PDB file of N, CA, C and O in Angstrom:
ATOM      1  N   MET A   1       0.800  -1.202   0.000  1.00  0.00           N
ATOM      2  CA  MET A   1       0.000   0.000   0.000  1.00  0.00           C
ATOM      3  C   MET A   1       0.840   1.262   0.000  1.00  0.00           C
ATOM      4  O   MET A   1       0.420   2.282  -0.546  1.00  0.00           O
ATOM      5  N   ALA A   2       1.982   1.215   0.583  1.00  0.00           N
ATOM      6  CA  ALA A   2       2.830   2.396   0.631  1.00  0.00           C
ATOM      7  C   ALA A   2       3.321   2.786  -0.753  1.00  0.00           C
ATOM      8  O   ALA A   2       3.529   3.968  -1.025  1.00  0.00           O
ATOM      9  N   THR A   3       3.509   1.815  -1.625  1.00  0.00           N
ATOM     10  CA  THR A   3       3.986   2.137  -2.965  1.00  0.00           C
ATOM     11  C   THR A   3       2.898   2.749  -3.824  1.00  0.00           C
ATOM     12  O   THR A   3       3.217   3.442  -4.790  1.00  0.00           O
ATOM     13  N   MET A   4       1.642   2.529  -3.523  1.00  0.00           N
ATOM     14  CA  MET A   4       0.568   3.111  -4.305  1.00  0.00           C
ATOM     15  C   MET A   4       0.499   4.630  -4.135  1.00  0.00           C
ATOM     16  O   MET A   4       0.093   5.332  -5.060  1.00  0.00           O
ATOM     17  N   ASN A   5       0.883   5.136  -2.990  1.00  0.00           N
ATOM     18  CA  ASN A   5       0.833   6.571  -2.735  1.00  0.00           C
ATOM     19  C   ASN A   5       2.127   7.280  -3.125  1.00  0.00           C
ATOM     20  O   ASN A   5       2.191   8.509  -3.073  1.00  0.00           O
ATOM     21  N   ALA A   6       3.144   6.543  -3.509  1.00  0.00           N
ATOM     22  CA  ALA A   6       4.438   7.157  -3.826  1.00  0.00           C
ATOM     23  C   ALA A   6       4.355   8.152  -4.981  1.00  0.00           C
ATOM     24  O   ALA A   6       4.933   9.233  -4.862  1.00  0.00           O
ATOM     25  N   PRO A   7       3.678   7.862  -6.085  1.00  0.00           N
ATOM     26  CA  PRO A   7       3.606   8.850  -7.156  1.00  0.00           C
ATOM     27  C   PRO A   7       2.914  10.144  -6.728  1.00  0.00           C
ATOM     28  O   PRO A   7       3.298  11.225  -7.173  1.00  0.00           O
ATOM     29  N   ALA A   8       1.910  10.044  -5.880  1.00  0.00           N
ATOM     30  CA  ALA A   8       1.216  11.241  -5.410  1.00  0.00           C
ATOM     31  C   ALA A   8       2.152  12.105  -4.577  1.00  0.00           C
ATOM     32  O   ALA A   8       2.127  13.331  -4.682  1.00  0.00           O
ATOM     33  N   ASN A   9       2.968  11.476  -3.758  1.00  0.00           N
ATOM     34  CA  ASN A   9       3.917  12.231  -2.950  1.00  0.00           C
ATOM     35  C   ASN A   9       5.004  12.853  -3.813  1.00  0.00           C
ATOM     36  O   ASN A   9       5.408  13.990  -3.570  1.00  0.00           O
ATOM     37  N   GLU A  10       5.482  12.130  -4.812  1.00  0.00           N
ATOM     38  CA  GLU A  10       6.525  12.659  -5.682  1.00  0.00           C
ATOM     39  C   GLU A  10       6.012  13.836  -6.499  1.00  0.00           C
ATOM     40  O   GLU A  10       6.770  14.760  -6.793  1.00  0.00           O
ATOM     41  N   ARG A  11       4.768  13.814  -6.861  1.00  0.00           N
ATOM     42  CA  ARG A  11       4.226  14.880  -7.690  1.00  0.00           C
ATOM     43  C   ARG A  11       4.288  16.228  -6.990  1.00  0.00           C
ATOM     44  O   ARG A  11       4.432  17.258  -7.649  1.00  0.00           O
ATOM     45  N   ARG A  12       4.185  16.239  -5.692  1.00  0.00           N
ATOM     46  CA  ARG A  12       4.259  17.493  -4.952  1.00  0.00           C
ATOM     47  C   ARG A  12       5.626  18.151  -5.091  1.00  0.00           C
ATOM     48  O   ARG A  12       5.748  19.367  -4.937  1.00  0.00           O
ATOM     49  N   HIS A  13       6.644  17.368  -5.376  1.00  0.00           N
ATOM     50  CA  HIS A  13       8.002  17.897  -5.466  1.00  0.00           C
ATOM     51  C   HIS A  13       8.388  18.287  -6.888  1.00  0.00           C
ATOM     52  O   HIS A  13       9.470  18.834  -7.102  1.00  0.00           O
ATOM     53  N   ILE A  14       7.529  18.018  -7.856  1.00  0.00           N
ATOM     54  CA  ILE A  14       7.807  18.394  -9.245  1.00  0.00           C
ATOM     55  C   ILE A  14       7.425  19.856  -9.422  1.00  0.00           C
ATOM     56  O   ILE A  14       6.297  20.241  -9.114  1.00  0.00           O
ATOM     57  N   PRO A  15       8.339  20.668  -9.909  1.00  0.00           N
ATOM     58  CA  PRO A  15       7.990  22.093 -10.111  1.00  0.00           C
ATOM     59  C   PRO A  15       6.899  22.250 -11.163  1.00  0.00           C
ATOM     60  O   PRO A  15       6.789  21.446 -12.088  1.00  0.00           O
ATOM     61  N   GLU A  16       6.115  23.275 -11.010  1.00  0.00           N
ATOM     62  CA  GLU A  16       5.043  23.568 -11.962  1.00  0.00           C
ATOM     63  C   GLU A  16       5.648  23.908 -13.308  1.00  0.00           C
ATOM     64  O   GLU A  16       6.470  24.820 -13.400  1.00  0.00           O
ATOM     65  N   ARG A  17       5.262  23.200 -14.347  1.00  0.00           N
ATOM     66  CA  ARG A  17       5.855  23.384 -15.663  1.00  0.00           C
ATOM     67  C   ARG A  17       5.207  24.511 -16.449  1.00  0.00           C
ATOM     68  O   ARG A  17       5.855  25.105 -17.311  1.00  0.00           O
ATOM     69  N   ARG A  18       3.975  24.814 -16.180  1.00  0.00           N
ATOM     70  CA  ARG A  18       3.287  25.839 -16.944  1.00  0.00           C
ATOM     71  C   ARG A  18       3.896  27.229 -16.730  1.00  0.00           C
ATOM     72  O   ARG A  18       3.954  28.022 -17.669  1.00  0.00           O
ATOM     73  N   ASN A  19       4.335  27.524 -15.547  1.00  0.00           N
ATOM     74  CA  ASN A  19       4.872  28.849 -15.262  1.00  0.00           C
ATOM     75  C   ASN A  19       6.364  28.955 -15.498  1.00  0.00           C
ATOM     76  O   ASN A  19       6.893  30.066 -15.547  1.00  0.00           O
ATOM     77  N   SER A  20       7.058  27.845 -15.646  1.00  0.00           N
ATOM     78  CA  SER A  20       8.507  27.902 -15.783  1.00  0.00           C
ATOM     79  C   SER A  20       8.963  27.527 -17.184  1.00  0.00           C
ATOM     80  O   SER A  20      10.088  27.060 -17.359  1.00  0.00           O
ATOM     81  N   GLY A  21       8.105  27.723 -18.193  1.00  0.00           N
ATOM     82  CA  GLY A  21       8.453  27.385 -19.570  1.00  0.00           C
ATOM     83  C   GLY A  21       9.510  28.321 -20.110  1.00  0.00           C
ATOM     84  O   GLY A  21       9.806  29.359 -19.516  1.00  0.00           O
ATOM     85  N   SER A  22      10.076  27.943 -21.242  1.00  0.00           N
ATOM     86  CA  SER A  22      11.102  28.788 -21.849  1.00  0.00           C
ATOM     87  C   SER A  22      10.476  30.055 -22.408  1.00  0.00           C
ATOM     88  O   SER A  22       9.256  30.157 -22.530  1.00  0.00           O
ATOM     89  N   ALA A  23      11.311  31.002 -22.741  1.00  0.00           N
ATOM     90  CA  ALA A  23      10.835  32.288 -23.260  1.00  0.00           C
ATOM     91  C   ALA A  23      10.089  32.118 -24.584  1.00  0.00           C
ATOM     92  O   ALA A  23       9.157  32.868 -24.870  1.00  0.00           O
ATOM     93  N   LEU A  24      10.492  31.146 -25.381  1.00  0.00           N
ATOM     94  CA  LEU A  24       9.823  30.950 -26.665  1.00  0.00           C
ATOM     95  C   LEU A  24       8.408  30.429 -26.479  1.00  0.00           C
ATOM     96  O   LEU A  24       7.519  30.774 -27.258  1.00  0.00           O
ATOM     97  N   HIS A  25       8.183  29.611 -25.471  1.00  0.00           N
ATOM     98  CA  HIS A  25       6.851  29.076 -25.251  1.00  0.00           C
ATOM     99  C   HIS A  25       5.938  30.077 -24.568  1.00  0.00           C
ATOM    100  O   HIS A  25       4.719  29.999 -24.722  1.00  0.00           O
ATOM    101  N   SER A  26       6.498  31.015 -23.816  1.00  0.00           N
ATOM    102  CA  SER A  26       5.669  31.966 -23.094  1.00  0.00           C
ATOM    103  C   SER A  26       5.530  33.293 -23.831  1.00  0.00           C
ATOM    104  O   SER A  26       4.916  34.223 -23.308  1.00  0.00           O
ATOM    105  N   THR A  27       6.084  33.397 -25.028  1.00  0.00           N
ATOM    106  CA  THR A  27       6.001  34.631 -25.789  1.00  0.00           C
ATOM    107  C   THR A  27       4.590  34.799 -26.340  1.00  0.00           C
ATOM    108  O   THR A  27       4.027  33.896 -26.958  1.00  0.00           O
ATOM    109  N   HIS A  28       4.049  35.968 -26.097  1.00  0.00           N
ATOM    110  CA  HIS A  28       2.722  36.293 -26.621  1.00  0.00           C
ATOM    111  C   HIS A  28       2.877  37.423 -27.627  1.00  0.00           C
ATOM    112  O   HIS A  28       3.401  38.485 -27.293  1.00  0.00           O
ATOM    113  N   PHE A  29       2.432  37.204 -28.842  1.00  0.00           N
ATOM    114  CA  PHE A  29       2.541  38.212 -29.880  1.00  0.00           C
ATOM    115  C   PHE A  29       1.280  39.055 -29.922  1.00  0.00           C
ATOM    116  O   PHE A  29       0.167  38.529 -29.898  1.00  0.00           O
ATOM    117  N   SER A  30       1.460  40.364 -29.985  1.00  0.00           N
ATOM    118  CA  SER A  30       0.322  41.269 -30.096  1.00  0.00           C
ATOM    119  C   SER A  30      -0.089  41.379 -31.567  1.00  0.00           C
ATOM    120  O   SER A  30       0.570  40.824 -32.447  1.00  0.00           O
ATOM    121  N   VAL A  31      -1.159  42.085 -31.818  1.00  0.00           N
ATOM    122  CA  VAL A  31      -1.620  42.299 -33.188  1.00  0.00           C
ATOM    123  C   VAL A  31      -0.557  43.053 -33.986  1.00  0.00           C
ATOM    124  O   VAL A  31      -0.320  42.751 -35.155  1.00  0.00           O
ATOM    125  N   THR A  32       0.077  44.029 -33.351  1.00  0.00           N
ATOM    126  CA  THR A  32       1.142  44.781 -34.015  1.00  0.00           C
ATOM    127  C   THR A  32       2.300  43.863 -34.407  1.00  0.00           C
ATOM    128  O   THR A  32       2.862  43.989 -35.495  1.00  0.00           O
ATOM    129  N   ASP A  33       2.648  42.940 -33.509  1.00  0.00           N
ATOM    130  CA  ASP A  33       3.716  41.985 -33.799  1.00  0.00           C
ATOM    131  C   ASP A  33       3.369  41.136 -35.017  1.00  0.00           C
ATOM    132  O   ASP A  33       4.209  40.922 -35.891  1.00  0.00           O
ATOM    133  N   TRP A  34       2.130  40.655 -35.071  1.00  0.00           N
ATOM    134  CA  TRP A  34       1.706  39.814 -36.195  1.00  0.00           C
ATOM    135  C   TRP A  34       1.686  40.591 -37.509  1.00  0.00           C
ATOM    136  O   TRP A  34       2.113  40.079 -38.543  1.00  0.00           O
ATOM    137  N   VAL A  35       1.192  41.820 -37.467  1.00  0.00           N
ATOM    138  CA  VAL A  35       1.160  42.639 -38.682  1.00  0.00           C
ATOM    139  C   VAL A  35       2.584  42.886 -39.180  1.00  0.00           C
ATOM    140  O   VAL A  35       2.854  42.801 -40.378  1.00  0.00           O
ATOM    141  N   ALA A  36       3.490  43.191 -38.251  1.00  0.00           N
ATOM    142  CA  ALA A  36       4.882  43.407 -38.637  1.00  0.00           C
ATOM    143  C   ALA A  36       5.484  42.143 -39.240  1.00  0.00           C
ATOM    144  O   ALA A  36       6.205  42.216 -40.235  1.00  0.00           O
ATOM    145  N   MET A  37       5.195  40.990 -38.651  1.00  0.00           N
ATOM    146  CA  MET A  37       5.713  39.728 -39.188  1.00  0.00           C
ATOM    147  C   MET A  37       5.193  39.476 -40.605  1.00  0.00           C
ATOM    148  O   MET A  37       5.956  39.078 -41.486  1.00  0.00           O
ATOM    149  N   VAL A  38       3.903  39.705 -40.822  1.00  0.00           N
ATOM    150  CA  VAL A  38       3.320  39.475 -42.147  1.00  0.00           C
ATOM    151  C   VAL A  38       3.944  40.421 -43.168  1.00  0.00           C
ATOM    152  O   VAL A  38       4.267  40.010 -44.282  1.00  0.00           O
ATOM    153  N   LEU A  39       4.116  41.688 -42.789  1.00  0.00           N
ATOM    154  CA  LEU A  39       4.728  42.644 -43.710  1.00  0.00           C
ATOM    155  C   LEU A  39       6.178  42.283 -44.017  1.00  0.00           C
ATOM    156  O   LEU A  39       6.635  42.455 -45.147  1.00  0.00           O
ATOM    157  N   MET A  40       6.902  41.783 -43.018  1.00  0.00           N
ATOM    158  CA  MET A  40       8.282  41.368 -43.270  1.00  0.00           C
ATOM    159  C   MET A  40       8.329  40.153 -44.191  1.00  0.00           C
ATOM    160  O   MET A  40       9.234  40.035 -45.017  1.00  0.00           O
ATOM    161  N   ILE A  41       7.374  39.264 -44.057  1.00  0.00           N
ATOM    162  CA  ILE A  41       7.306  38.102 -44.948  1.00  0.00           C
ATOM    163  C   ILE A  41       6.993  38.551 -46.372  1.00  0.00           C
ATOM    164  O   ILE A  41       7.601  38.069 -47.328  1.00  0.00           O
ATOM    165  N   VAL A  42       6.041  39.477 -46.509  1.00  0.00           N
ATOM    166  CA  VAL A  42       5.705  40.010 -47.830  1.00  0.00           C
ATOM    167  C   VAL A  42       6.942  40.656 -48.458  1.00  0.00           C
ATOM    168  O   VAL A  42       7.231  40.440 -49.635  1.00  0.00           O
ATOM    169  N   GLY A  43       7.664  41.445 -47.672  1.00  0.00           N
ATOM    170  CA  GLY A  43       8.870  42.084 -48.179  1.00  0.00           C
ATOM    171  C   GLY A  43       9.938  41.073 -48.557  1.00  0.00           C
ATOM    172  O   GLY A  43      10.625  41.237 -49.565  1.00  0.00           O
ATOM    173  N   GLY A  44      10.079  40.032 -47.754  1.00  0.00           N
ATOM    174  CA  GLY A  44      11.062  38.992 -48.066  1.00  0.00           C
ATOM    175  C   GLY A  44      10.722  38.234 -49.336  1.00  0.00           C
ATOM    176  O   GLY A  44      11.598  37.941 -50.149  1.00  0.00           O
ATOM    177  N   ILE A  45       9.446  37.920 -49.501  1.00  0.00           N
ATOM    178  CA  ILE A  45       9.018  37.231 -50.730  1.00  0.00           C
ATOM    179  C   ILE A  45       9.240  38.137 -51.943  1.00  0.00           C
ATOM    180  O   ILE A  45       9.704  37.683 -52.990  1.00  0.00           O
ATOM    181  N   ASN A  46       8.905  39.418 -51.793  1.00  0.00           N
ATOM    182  CA  ASN A  46       9.095  40.347 -52.901  1.00  0.00           C
ATOM    183  C   ASN A  46      10.572  40.451 -53.282  1.00  0.00           C
ATOM    184  O   ASN A  46      10.910  40.401 -54.464  1.00  0.00           O
ATOM    185  N   TRP A  47      11.450  40.592 -52.294  1.00  0.00           N
ATOM    186  CA  TRP A  47      12.884  40.674 -52.603  1.00  0.00           C
ATOM    187  C   TRP A  47      13.411  39.364 -53.169  1.00  0.00           C
ATOM    188  O   TRP A  47      14.314  39.375 -54.006  1.00  0.00           O
ATOM    189  N   GLY A  48      12.867  38.243 -52.730  1.00  0.00           N
ATOM    190  CA  GLY A  48      13.259  36.961 -53.313  1.00  0.00           C
ATOM    191  C   GLY A  48      12.881  36.871 -54.776  1.00  0.00           C
ATOM    192  O   GLY A  48      13.653  36.371 -55.595  1.00  0.00           O
ATOM    193  N   LEU A  49      11.694  37.355 -55.106  1.00  0.00           N
ATOM    194  CA  LEU A  49      11.262  37.374 -56.505  1.00  0.00           C
ATOM    195  C   LEU A  49      12.103  38.336 -57.344  1.00  0.00           C
ATOM    196  O   LEU A  49      12.427  38.045 -58.495  1.00  0.00           O
ATOM    197  N   VAL A  50      12.454  39.477 -56.763  1.00  0.00           N
ATOM    198  CA  VAL A  50      13.301  40.435 -57.480  1.00  0.00           C
ATOM    199  C   VAL A  50      14.670  39.818 -57.736  1.00  0.00           C
ATOM    200  O   VAL A  50      15.206  39.928 -58.839  1.00  0.00           O
ATOM    201  N   GLY A  51      15.228  39.179 -56.738  1.00  0.00           N
ATOM    202  CA  GLY A  51      16.556  38.595 -56.886  1.00  0.00           C
ATOM    203  C   GLY A  51      16.594  37.408 -57.828  1.00  0.00           C
ATOM    204  O   GLY A  51      17.538  37.254 -58.602  1.00  0.00           O
ATOM    205  N   ALA A  52      15.579  36.574 -57.764  1.00  0.00           N
ATOM    206  CA  ALA A  52      15.585  35.345 -58.571  1.00  0.00           C
ATOM    207  C   ALA A  52      15.093  35.568 -60.002  1.00  0.00           C
ATOM    208  O   ALA A  52      15.639  34.997 -60.946  1.00  0.00           O
ATOM    209  N   PHE A  53      14.067  36.391 -60.157  1.00  0.00           N
ATOM    210  CA  PHE A  53      13.419  36.500 -61.462  1.00  0.00           C
ATOM    211  C   PHE A  53      13.315  37.931 -62.001  1.00  0.00           C
ATOM    212  O   PHE A  53      12.733  38.158 -63.061  1.00  0.00           O
ATOM    213  N   GLU A  54      13.879  38.886 -61.268  1.00  0.00           N
ATOM    214  CA  GLU A  54      13.748  40.300 -61.625  1.00  0.00           C
ATOM    215  C   GLU A  54      12.279  40.693 -61.788  1.00  0.00           C
ATOM    216  O   GLU A  54      11.920  41.439 -62.699  1.00  0.00           O
ATOM    217  N   PHE A  55      11.443  40.181 -60.891  1.00  0.00           N
ATOM    218  CA  PHE A  55      10.005  40.453 -60.921  1.00  0.00           C
ATOM    219  C   PHE A  55       9.617  41.121 -59.609  1.00  0.00           C
ATOM    220  O   PHE A  55       9.754  40.516 -58.546  1.00  0.00           O
ATOM    221  N   ASP A  56       9.144  42.337 -59.666  1.00  0.00           N
ATOM    222  CA  ASP A  56       8.718  43.085 -58.484  1.00  0.00           C
ATOM    223  C   ASP A  56       7.205  42.916 -58.335  1.00  0.00           C
ATOM    224  O   ASP A  56       6.428  43.537 -59.060  1.00  0.00           O
ATOM    225  N   LEU A  57       6.807  42.087 -57.406  1.00  0.00           N
ATOM    226  CA  LEU A  57       5.389  41.778 -57.209  1.00  0.00           C
ATOM    227  C   LEU A  57       4.606  43.006 -56.763  1.00  0.00           C
ATOM    228  O   LEU A  57       3.485  43.224 -57.223  1.00  0.00           O
ATOM    229  N   VAL A  58       5.178  43.803 -55.881  1.00  0.00           N
ATOM    230  CA  VAL A  58       4.483  45.000 -55.400  1.00  0.00           C
ATOM    231  C   VAL A  58       4.232  45.965 -56.561  1.00  0.00           C
ATOM    232  O   VAL A  58       3.137  46.510 -56.694  1.00  0.00           O
ATOM    233  N   ALA A  59       5.249  46.172 -57.399  1.00  0.00           N
ATOM    234  CA  ALA A  59       5.080  47.057 -58.558  1.00  0.00           C
ATOM    235  C   ALA A  59       4.078  46.474 -59.544  1.00  0.00           C
ATOM    236  O   ALA A  59       3.332  47.219 -60.180  1.00  0.00           O
ATOM    237  N   ALA A  60       4.052  45.154 -59.679  1.00  0.00           N
ATOM    238  CA  ALA A  60       3.097  44.527 -60.587  1.00  0.00           C
ATOM    239  C   ALA A  60       1.665  44.686 -60.084  1.00  0.00           C
ATOM    240  O   ALA A  60       0.740  44.844 -60.881  1.00  0.00           O
ATOM    241  N   LEU A  61       1.481  44.645 -58.772  1.00  0.00           N
ATOM    242  CA  LEU A  61       0.132  44.759 -58.209  1.00  0.00           C
ATOM    243  C   LEU A  61      -0.343  46.201 -58.102  1.00  0.00           C
ATOM    244  O   LEU A  61      -1.507  46.497 -58.375  1.00  0.00           O
ATOM    245  N   PHE A  62       0.560  47.106 -57.702  1.00  0.00           N
ATOM    246  CA  PHE A  62       0.151  48.471 -57.407  1.00  0.00           C
ATOM    247  C   PHE A  62       0.682  49.508 -58.386  1.00  0.00           C
ATOM    248  O   PHE A  62       0.368  50.691 -58.254  1.00  0.00           O
ATOM    249  N   GLY A  63       1.471  49.096 -59.353  1.00  0.00           N
ATOM    250  CA  GLY A  63       2.045  50.034 -60.313  1.00  0.00           C
ATOM    251  C   GLY A  63       3.450  50.434 -59.907  1.00  0.00           C
ATOM    252  O   GLY A  63       3.812  50.406 -58.730  1.00  0.00           O
ATOM    253  N   ASP A  64       4.227  50.804 -60.903  1.00  0.00           N
ATOM    254  CA  ASP A  64       5.613  51.166 -60.650  1.00  0.00           C
ATOM    255  C   ASP A  64       5.690  52.600 -60.146  1.00  0.00           C
ATOM    256  O   ASP A  64       5.273  53.529 -60.838  1.00  0.00           O
ATOM    257  N   ARG A  65       6.214  52.778 -58.957  1.00  0.00           N
ATOM    258  CA  ARG A  65       6.422  54.080 -58.312  1.00  0.00           C
ATOM    259  C   ARG A  65       5.125  54.871 -58.118  1.00  0.00           C
ATOM    260  O   ARG A  65       5.128  56.099 -58.214  1.00  0.00           O
ATOM    261  N   THR A  66       4.036  54.185 -57.849  1.00  0.00           N
ATOM    262  CA  THR A  66       2.794  54.873 -57.500  1.00  0.00           C
ATOM    263  C   THR A  66       2.790  55.121 -55.997  1.00  0.00           C
ATOM    264  O   THR A  66       3.633  54.601 -55.266  1.00  0.00           O
ATOM    265  N   ILE A  67       1.844  55.911 -55.555  1.00  0.00           N
ATOM    266  CA  ILE A  67       1.745  56.191 -54.122  1.00  0.00           C
ATOM    267  C   ILE A  67       1.459  54.913 -53.340  1.00  0.00           C
ATOM    268  O   ILE A  67       1.916  54.762 -52.207  1.00  0.00           O
ATOM    269  N   TRP A  68       0.703  53.991 -53.941  1.00  0.00           N
ATOM    270  CA  TRP A  68       0.354  52.741 -53.253  1.00  0.00           C
ATOM    271  C   TRP A  68       1.556  51.807 -53.117  1.00  0.00           C
ATOM    272  O   TRP A  68       1.760  51.199 -52.066  1.00  0.00           O
ATOM    273  N   SER A  69       2.339  51.697 -54.170  1.00  0.00           N
ATOM    274  CA  SER A  69       3.520  50.838 -54.063  1.00  0.00           C
ATOM    275  C   SER A  69       4.539  51.446 -53.102  1.00  0.00           C
ATOM    276  O   SER A  69       5.191  50.718 -52.354  1.00  0.00           O
ATOM    277  N   ARG A  70       4.681  52.765 -53.116  1.00  0.00           N
ATOM    278  CA  ARG A  70       5.587  53.417 -52.175  1.00  0.00           C
ATOM    279  C   ARG A  70       5.105  53.231 -50.749  1.00  0.00           C
ATOM    280  O   ARG A  70       5.919  53.078 -49.838  1.00  0.00           O
ATOM    281  N   LEU A  71       3.780  53.241 -50.535  1.00  0.00           N
ATOM    282  CA  LEU A  71       3.227  53.005 -49.203  1.00  0.00           C
ATOM    283  C   LEU A  71       3.539  51.590 -48.725  1.00  0.00           C
ATOM    284  O   LEU A  71       3.900  51.387 -47.565  1.00  0.00           O
ATOM    285  N   VAL A  72       3.398  50.616 -49.620  1.00  0.00           N
ATOM    286  CA  VAL A  72       3.714  49.230 -49.246  1.00  0.00           C
ATOM    287  C   VAL A  72       5.196  49.104 -48.888  1.00  0.00           C
ATOM    288  O   VAL A  72       5.544  48.472 -47.890  1.00  0.00           O
ATOM    289  N   TYR A  73       6.069  49.706 -49.703  1.00  0.00           N
ATOM    290  CA  TYR A  73       7.501  49.660 -49.413  1.00  0.00           C
ATOM    291  C   TYR A  73       7.809  50.322 -48.073  1.00  0.00           C
ATOM    292  O   TYR A  73       8.625  49.813 -47.305  1.00  0.00           O
ATOM    293  N   ALA A  74       7.167  51.446 -47.789  1.00  0.00           N
ATOM    294  CA  ALA A  74       7.392  52.150 -46.521  1.00  0.00           C
ATOM    295  C   ALA A  74       6.912  51.315 -45.339  1.00  0.00           C
ATOM    296  O   ALA A  74       7.582  51.243 -44.309  1.00  0.00           O
ATOM    297  N   LEU A  75       5.742  50.683 -45.493  1.00  0.00           N
ATOM    298  CA  LEU A  75       5.221  49.840 -44.407  1.00  0.00           C
ATOM    299  C   LEU A  75       6.116  48.642 -44.147  1.00  0.00           C
ATOM    300  O   LEU A  75       6.327  48.269 -42.993  1.00  0.00           O
ATOM    301  N   VAL A  76       6.641  48.038 -45.190  1.00  0.00           N
ATOM    302  CA  VAL A  76       7.567  46.911 -45.025  1.00  0.00           C
ATOM    303  C   VAL A  76       8.836  47.385 -44.313  1.00  0.00           C
ATOM    304  O   VAL A  76       9.355  46.686 -43.443  1.00  0.00           O
ATOM    305  N   GLY A  77       9.332  48.562 -44.676  1.00  0.00           N
ATOM    306  CA  GLY A  77      10.508  49.108 -44.013  1.00  0.00           C
ATOM    307  C   GLY A  77      10.271  49.389 -42.545  1.00  0.00           C
ATOM    308  O   GLY A  77      11.111  49.067 -41.705  1.00  0.00           O
ATOM    309  N   ILE A  78       9.129  49.988 -42.227  1.00  0.00           N
ATOM    310  CA  ILE A  78       8.780  50.255 -40.826  1.00  0.00           C
ATOM    311  C   ILE A  78       8.618  48.950 -40.064  1.00  0.00           C
ATOM    312  O   ILE A  78       9.037  48.842 -38.912  1.00  0.00           O
ATOM    313  N   ALA A  79       8.010  47.958 -40.709  1.00  0.00           N
ATOM    314  CA  ALA A  79       7.833  46.651 -40.058  1.00  0.00           C
ATOM    315  C   ALA A  79       9.171  45.995 -39.764  1.00  0.00           C
ATOM    316  O   ALA A  79       9.329  45.348 -38.729  1.00  0.00           O
ATOM    317  N   SER A  80      10.133  46.154 -40.658  1.00  0.00           N
ATOM    318  CA  SER A  80      11.437  45.549 -40.404  1.00  0.00           C
ATOM    319  C   SER A  80      12.161  46.267 -39.269  1.00  0.00           C
ATOM    320  O   SER A  80      12.875  45.627 -38.496  1.00  0.00           O
ATOM    321  N   LEU A  81      11.992  47.575 -39.154  1.00  0.00           N
ATOM    322  CA  LEU A  81      12.546  48.288 -37.992  1.00  0.00           C
ATOM    323  C   LEU A  81      11.872  47.835 -36.711  1.00  0.00           C
ATOM    324  O   LEU A  81      12.533  47.669 -35.686  1.00  0.00           O
ATOM    325  N   TYR A  82      10.571  47.636 -36.759  1.00  0.00           N
ATOM    326  CA  TYR A  82       9.849  47.108 -35.600  1.00  0.00           C
ATOM    327  C   TYR A  82      10.313  45.688 -35.291  1.00  0.00           C
ATOM    328  O   TYR A  82      10.352  45.280 -34.131  1.00  0.00           O
ATOM    329  N   GLY A  83      10.664  44.938 -36.336  1.00  0.00           N
ATOM    330  CA  GLY A  83      11.176  43.578 -36.137  1.00  0.00           C
ATOM    331  C   GLY A  83      12.469  43.563 -35.343  1.00  0.00           C
ATOM    332  O   GLY A  83      12.713  42.632 -34.576  1.00  0.00           O
ATOM    333  N   ILE A  84      13.298  44.580 -35.517  1.00  0.00           N
ATOM    334  CA  ILE A  84      14.518  44.688 -34.713  1.00  0.00           C
ATOM    335  C   ILE A  84      14.148  44.860 -33.238  1.00  0.00           C
ATOM    336  O   ILE A  84      14.734  44.219 -32.365  1.00  0.00           O
ATOM    337  N   TYR A  85      13.177  45.727 -32.969  1.00  0.00           N
ATOM    338  CA  TYR A  85      12.693  45.915 -31.598  1.00  0.00           C
ATOM    339  C   TYR A  85      12.103  44.618 -31.051  1.00  0.00           C
ATOM    340  O   TYR A  85      12.373  44.242 -29.910  1.00  0.00           O
ATOM    341  N   LEU A  86      11.302  43.940 -31.860  1.00  0.00           N
ATOM    342  CA  LEU A  86      10.674  42.695 -31.427  1.00  0.00           C
ATOM    343  C   LEU A  86      11.719  41.633 -31.107  1.00  0.00           C
ATOM    344  O   LEU A  86      11.585  40.901 -30.127  1.00  0.00           O
ATOM    345  N   LEU A  87      12.743  41.551 -31.922  1.00  0.00           N
ATOM    346  CA  LEU A  87      13.820  40.596 -31.672  1.00  0.00           C
ATOM    347  C   LEU A  87      14.543  40.902 -30.369  1.00  0.00           C
ATOM    348  O   LEU A  87      14.872  39.989 -29.612  1.00  0.00           O
ATOM    349  N   SER A  88      14.792  42.173 -30.103  1.00  0.00           N
ATOM    350  CA  SER A  88      15.452  42.535 -28.841  1.00  0.00           C
ATOM    351  C   SER A  88      14.558  42.246 -27.649  1.00  0.00           C
ATOM    352  O   SER A  88      15.042  41.863 -26.585  1.00  0.00           O
ATOM    353  N   LYS A  89      13.249  42.429 -27.823  1.00  0.00           N
ATOM    354  CA  LYS A  89      12.295  42.119 -26.742  1.00  0.00           C
ATOM    355  C   LYS A  89      12.277  40.613 -26.469  1.00  0.00           C
ATOM    356  O   LYS A  89      12.215  40.195 -25.313  1.00  0.00           O
ATOM    357  N   MET A  90      12.332  39.806 -27.518  1.00  0.00           N
ATOM    358  CA  MET A  90      12.350  38.345 -27.340  1.00  0.00           C
ATOM    359  C   MET A  90      13.668  37.894 -26.713  1.00  0.00           C
ATOM    360  O   MET A  90      13.682  36.974 -25.895  1.00  0.00           O
ATOM    361  N   ALA A  91      14.768  38.533 -27.089  1.00  0.00           N
ATOM    362  CA  ALA A  91      16.064  38.170 -26.513  1.00  0.00           C
ATOM    363  C   ALA A  91      16.113  38.534 -25.030  1.00  0.00           C
ATOM    364  O   ALA A  91      16.715  37.818 -24.231  1.00  0.00           O
ATOM    365  N   ALA A  92      15.487  39.630 -24.671  1.00  0.00           N
ATOM    366  CA  ALA A  92      15.479  40.042 -23.257  1.00  0.00           C
ATOM    367  C   ALA A  92      14.671  39.083 -22.401  1.00  0.00           C
ATOM    368  O   ALA A  92      14.978  38.913 -21.222  1.00  0.00           O
ATOM    369  N   ARG A  93      13.651  38.457 -22.958  1.00  0.00           N
ATOM    370  CA  ARG A  93      12.839  37.504 -22.201  1.00  0.00           C
ATOM    371  C   ARG A  93      13.584  36.217 -21.904  1.00  0.00           C
ATOM    372  O   ARG A  93      13.243  35.498 -20.965  1.00  0.00           O
ATOM    373  N   GLN A  94      14.601  35.924 -22.705  1.00  0.00           N
ATOM    374  CA  GLN A  94      15.353  34.690 -22.485  1.00  0.00           C
ATOM    375  C   GLN A  94      16.287  34.814 -21.291  1.00  0.00           C
ATOM    376  O   GLN A  94      16.693  33.801 -20.722  1.00  0.00           O
ATOM    377  N   HIS A  95      16.631  36.020 -20.906  1.00  0.00           N
ATOM    378  CA  HIS A  95      17.581  36.194 -19.801  1.00  0.00           C
ATOM    379  C   HIS A  95      16.893  36.459 -18.522  1.00  0.00           C
ATOM    380  O   HIS A  95      17.547  36.629 -17.494  1.00  0.00           O
TER     381      HIS A  95
END
């Protein structure tokens, strides 16, 4: 009978895993974080297409040097600057 209660006693000594997870598991992304990530992905895909095929998807969709394409380029640039901040915030959570 003493061995049947042993797991229950041992469980009390196991630290709570939900609160002591790594920084990557406890990271919560805000809406701003997600929007920045999506814009950075769009920018990365666009630059990949430019590099591989000399095809500018943003210019093809919104016109070459129009206000709309310039707005998309500006938003991608701002998102990448925000990505630097986001990366530093994630690195700080690990320490």
